[in-house]
N, C-alpha and C positions, 0 to 999 in steps of 0.2 A: 681134894685137890685132884681136879680133872685136866688131864692133859690130852694132847693129839691122839686119837684112835681109841680112846676109852670108851667102853661099851656102857651105856645108860639104860635104865627102864625108863619108859615113858608112862607118866602119872597123870594122863587126862584122858578125855573121851574122843580122840580123833581116831582112834583104831590102830595106832602104831603100837608096838610092843616094845622094839629095841631099837636104839639109834647109836650112832658113834659119833664122837666130838671131831670135827674138821677145823674149828677155829675159834678164838676168843674175841668177841666183838667188844669195842670201846674200852680196851684196857692198854691201848698204845704200847704195843711191844711185848706186853707180858704173853707167856705161853701157857700159862696155869689159870684155870678158873676156879673159883669157890663159891659157896652158896649166895645165891642173889645175883651172879654174873650171867649176862646174856651171851649164848654161844650159838654157833651154827652147827648143825647135825645132820647126818645122813641117816635117813631110815633104813634100818637092816631087815626088820620083820615088822610084818601088818597083817591085820585082818582082812579077809577078802572083801568085806564091806566097808573098808575103812575110807575116810575122806582124803587121807594121805597114802600114797602109795610106795611100795618099796623102791629106794632109789632116789627118792625126792631129797631136796636139800631144804631144812626147815631151820627156823630161828626158836630158840627156846631159853627157858631161865633154868639155872641149876636149882634145885630144891632140898636135895639130899646127897651127902658124901659120906664114904666111909671113913674119910680121915677126920680126926677129932677137930671139933670147933671149940675154941677156948673162950669163955665169955669173961667179961672184966672182973666178975666177983670170984673167979678162981675155978668155977665149974667147968666141966667138958661135956659136950654132947657129941654122939655118934651113932650113925645108923648103919643098918645091915646092907644096904646099897646104895648105889650111886642112881639119882633119878633126875629126870628132866620134864618141865611141862611146857 
């Protein structure tokens, strides 16, 4: 469950390290994003040689959440951190 201003780790090779959620795209009025949702995020930390710089607004897909994900067979899945690609 990702809300506004939630800090996420960036799990790709753009050079960004952390980002903050600033909006959910395509959920028509929903303020919460789940795994698979597209969000817009603000880059908070980046390496010096990164392709994206600190302060840029980027779009990304949520790939991990700390909140449990319930599956139809009754099992649940939980990760240690929130992540964005």
